[in-house]
C-alpha positions as CSV (number, residue, x, y, z in Angstrom):
1,X,247.8,-7.7,186.5
2,X,246.3,-4.5,189.2
3,X,242.9,-4.8,189.9
4,X,240.5,-2.1,192.1
5,X,238.6,-4.4,194.9
6,X,235.1,-3.4,193.9
7,X,233.9,-3.1,197.5
8,X,232.6,0.8,197.6
9,X,233.7,0.8,200.9
10,X,237.6,-0.1,200.0
11,X,238.2,0.6,196.2
12,X,242.3,-0.6,197.2
13,X,243.9,-1.5,194.0
14,X,245.6,-5.1,194.4
15,X,246.7,-7.9,192.3
16,X,244.3,-10.9,192.0
17,X,245.1,-14.6,192.7
18,X,242.6,-15.2,190.1
19,X,242.0,-13.7,186.6
20,X,238.0,-13.2,187.5
21,X,238.9,-11.9,191.0
22,X,236.8,-8.5,192.2
23,X,237.6,-8.2,195.6
24,X,241.1,-7.8,197.9
25,X,239.8,-9.8,200.4
26,X,237.0,-12.4,201.7
27,X,235.8,-9.4,204.0
28,X,235.6,-6.9,201.2
29,X,233.1,-10.0,199.2
30,X,231.5,-10.4,202.4
31,X,230.7,-6.7,202.8
32,X,229.9,-6.2,198.9
33,X,227.5,-9.4,199.1
34,X,225.5,-7.7,202.5
35,X,225.9,-4.5,200.9
36,X,224.1,-6.3,197.4
37,X,221.1,-8.2,199.7
38,X,220.4,-4.9,201.7
39,X,220.0,-3.0,198.4
40,X,218.0,-5.3,196.9
41,X,215.2,-5.5,200.2
42,X,214.9,-1.7,199.6
43,X,213.3,-0.2,196.5
44,X,215.3,1.2,193.9
45,X,216.2,4.6,193.2
46,X,216.1,5.9,189.4
47,X,218.9,5.2,187.9
48,X,220.8,6.1,185.0
49,X,222.0,3.1,183.2
50,X,223.3,5.2,180.1
51,X,225.7,7.2,182.8
52,X,226.4,3.8,185.0
53,X,227.1,2.0,181.2
54,X,229.5,5.1,180.4
55,X,231.0,5.2,183.6
56,X,231.9,1.0,183.4
57,X,232.9,1.4,180.0
58,X,235.5,4.0,181.3
59,X,236.8,1.9,184.1
60,X,237.5,-1.1,181.8
61,X,239.5,1.1,179.2
62,X,241.4,2.1,182.4
63,X,241.6,-1.2,183.6
64,X,242.5,-2.5,180.6
65,X,245.4,0.4,180.0
66,X,246.8,-0.6,183.5
67,X,247.0,-4.3,182.3
68,X,248.7,-3.5,179.4
69,X,251.5,-1.1,181.3
70,X,252.0,-4.1,183.6
71,X,252.6,-6.1,181.2
72,X,254.9,-3.5,179.3
73,X,256.6,-3.0,182.8
74,X,257.4,-6.9,183.4
75,X,259.1,-7.4,179.6
76,X,261.5,-4.0,180.4
77,X,262.0,-5.5,184.1
78,X,262.8,-9.3,182.5
79,X,264.8,-7.4,179.7
80,X,266.6,-5.4,182.6
81,X,267.9,-9.0,184.3
82,X,268.7,-10.0,181.6
83,X,271.2,-7.2,181.3
84,X,272.1,-7.3,184.6
85,X,273.1,-11.1,184.4
86,X,275.1,-10.3,181.2
87,X,277.3,-7.3,182.5
88,X,277.8,-9.5,185.8
89,X,279.0,-12.3,183.6
90,X,281.3,-10.2,181.6
91,X,282.8,-8.4,184.7
92,X,283.1,-11.5,186.3
93,X,285.3,-12.8,182.6
94,X,287.2,-9.4,183.1
95,X,288.1,-9.3,186.7
96,X,289.2,-13.4,186.2
97,X,291.4,-12.0,183.0
98,X,293.1,-9.1,185.3
99,X,293.8,-10.8,188.2
100,X,295.3,-13.7,186.0
101,X,297.3,-11.0,184.1
102,X,298.6,-9.4,187.5
103,X,299.6,-12.6,188.5
104,X,302.0,-13.2,185.4
105,X,303.1,-9.8,185.9
106,X,304.4,-10.4,189.5
107,X,306.2,-13.6,188.4
108,X,307.7,-11.8,186.0
109,X,308.8,-8.9,188.3
110,X,309.7,-11.6,190.8
111,X,312.1,-13.4,188.5
112,X,313.7,-10.0,187.6
113,X,314.2,-9.3,191.3
114,X,315.7,-12.7,191.3
115,X,318.3,-12.1,188.7
116,X,319.2,-8.3,189.8
117,X,319.4,-9.8,193.3
118,X,321.9,-12.7,191.5
119,X,323.9,-10.1,189.6
120,X,323.7,-7.6,192.7
121,X,325.5,-11.0,194.7
122,X,328.1,-11.0,191.6
123,X,329.4,-7.5,191.6
124,X,329.9,-8.1,195.4
125,X,332.0,-10.7,195.2
126,X,333.6,-8.9,192.6
127,X,334.0,-5.6,194.5
128,X,335.1,-7.8,197.4
129,X,338.1,-9.8,195.1
130,X,339.4,-6.1,193.7
131,X,339.6,-5.0,197.2
132,X,341.8,-8.1,198.2
133,X,344.1,-7.6,195.0
134,X,345.5,-3.9,195.6
135,X,348.7,-5.0,196.5
136,X,350.4,-3.5,194.0
137,X,351.1,0.1,193.8
138,X,351.2,0.2,190.2
139,X,347.5,-1.2,189.8
140,X,346.4,0.5,192.9
141,X,345.3,3.2,190.9
142,X,343.3,1.2,188.3
143,X,341.8,-1.0,190.4
144,X,340.9,1.7,192.7
145,X,339.1,3.3,189.2
146,X,337.9,-0.2,188.4
147,X,336.5,-0.7,191.8
148,X,334.7,2.8,191.8
149,X,333.4,1.8,188.2
150,X,331.9,-1.3,190.0
151,X,330.1,0.5,193.1
152,X,328.8,2.9,190.5
153,X,327.1,0.2,189.0
154,X,326.2,-1.6,192.5
155,X,324.3,1.5,193.5
156,X,322.2,1.8,190.0
157,X,321.7,-2.3,190.6
158,X,320.4,-1.6,194.2
159,X,318.4,1.4,193.4
160,X,316.7,-1.0,190.1
161,X,316.4,-3.5,192.4
162,X,314.4,-1.2,194.9
163,X,312.4,-0.2,192.3
164,X,311.1,-3.4,191.5
165,X,310.5,-4.2,195.0
166,X,308.4,-1.4,195.2
167,X,306.7,-2.4,191.6
168,X,305.8,-5.5,193.2
169,X,304.7,-4.4,196.2
170,X,301.9,-2.2,194.1
171,X,301.4,-5.5,191.7
172,X,300.1,-7.5,195.8
173,X,298.6,-4.5,196.7
174,X,296.3,-4.6,193.3
175,X,295.9,-8.6,193.4
176,X,294.5,-8.0,196.9
177,X,292.1,-5.5,195.6
178,X,290.9,-7.6,193.1
179,X,290.8,-10.7,194.9
180,X,289.1,-9.4,198.0
181,X,287.2,-6.3,196.1
182,X,285.1,-3.6,198.9
183,X,281.6,-4.6,200.0
184,X,279.4,-3.7,197.4
185,X,275.5,-3.1,198.5
186,X,273.4,-5.5,197.8
187,X,271.0,-5.4,194.6
188,X,267.2,-6.5,194.7
189,X,267.0,-9.7,192.9
190,X,263.1,-10.3,192.1
């Protein structure tokens, strides 16, 4: 609740520590009391009581509207804080799920690379064995054709392994970005 200081020399807006507070500080209270004492000692001029009553009523109406607006703002701020907390929770859960999914995908990719590596080793062994058995001239042509096909397959496997390796590097980069996101600006806490 925001009030206006009753000291005519000050008039600042302030948030009172007590509901019945009229002044923003001890200094203002002292000044107002001194002024009241001086005015009580001096002869009082004629005062338009109805104008003062109307001014007081307008001030009270304005204070009531300000208090209502302050309560409404506090309610909205509380709702906003709850929404922010809920969003943070949802984001955290989604990030955790995405990280776990990427971990599983990376493990699957690693397994595929290992399998392709074993197949590559097997193909290299086969190519080596075929080259060693090229002794007979009649079979040389057939063997050369098979070797060519195996070398083509070997090149395809090498391309597939390289592709898998590139995907693993991309996954590692994405997981790294999710695990260590760039610093976000700090949000003001209430």
